[in-house]
C-alpha positions in Angstrom: 16.3 63.7 -23.5 13.8 67.2 -23.0 13.2 67.2 -19.4 9.0 68.2 -19.7 8.9 68.7 -15.3 10.8 68.7 -12.0 9.8 68.3 -8.2 11.0 67.1 -5.0 14.6 66.0 -6.6 12.6 64.3 -9.6 13.9 64.9 -13.1 10.6 63.6 -15.4 12.4 63.3 -19.0 10.5 62.4 -22.7 12.5 61.3 -26.2 11.9 61.7 -29.3 10.4 59.3 -31.0 10.5 56.7 -28.3 9.8 53.1 -28.3 6.4 51.4 -27.2 4.2 51.7 -24.9 3.7 55.2 -24.2 6.2 56.5 -20.9 8.1 58.9 -19.7 11.3 58.5 -17.9 12.0 59.5 -14.3 15.8 59.9 -12.2 16.2 60.5 -8.6 19.2 60.5 -6.6 21.4 58.6 -9.2 18.1 56.5 -9.9 17.1 56.2 -13.0 13.8 54.0 -14.1 10.9 54.4 -16.9 7.2 54.5 -15.5 4.1 54.4 -17.9 1.3 57.0 -18.2 -0.2 55.1 -14.8 3.1 55.8 -13.0 3.6 52.2 -13.0 7.2 51.0 -13.3 8.2 49.7 -16.2 12.0 49.4 -16.4 15.0 50.4 -14.0 15.0 51.5 -9.9 13.5 54.2 -8.5 13.1 54.9 -4.5 10.2 54.0 -3.0 9.0 56.5 -1.8 9.5 58.7 -4.9 7.3 56.6 -6.8 4.4 57.2 -5.2 5.4 60.8 -6.0 5.2 60.1 -10.1 2.9 57.7 -9.3 0.7 61.2 -8.3 2.4 63.6 -9.8 0.7 61.1 -13.0 -2.8 61.0 -11.5 -2.7 65.0 -12.2 -1.5 65.0 -15.3 -1.8 62.2 -17.8 -3.7 64.1 -20.3 -0.2 66.9 -20.7 1.8 63.1 -21.0 0.1 62.3 -23.5 0.1 64.9 -25.6 3.6 65.5 -24.6 3.8 61.4 -26.1 2.0 62.2 -29.2 4.8 65.6 -29.7 7.8 63.5 -29.2 6.6 60.8 -32.0 5.9 63.5 -34.0 9.2 65.3 -33.2 7.2 68.6 -31.5 8.1 70.5 -29.1 7.6 69.4 -26.1 5.6 71.0 -23.3 6.4 71.7 -19.2 4.3 69.8 -16.4 4.0 71.6 -13.8 5.6 70.0 -10.6 3.9 68.7 -7.6 3.2 70.3 -4.6 
């Protein structure tokens, strides 16, 4: 599972050839969840403060997330996405 970003203790990653809809996974303080590219929680559990940070990060990097999703579907290397600062 390639790590594509990390910020404020949140680790973001994507699986190669993962199922639709387009999404990414995030872990924080032992919790794991799946999010769409709008930053909406799809599955799992995440603290509200982490969800807000993830949503903000998504708003800045939707294009990169889509590009990485397409690369992952084709088993190509994924690019690092700038962390939230």
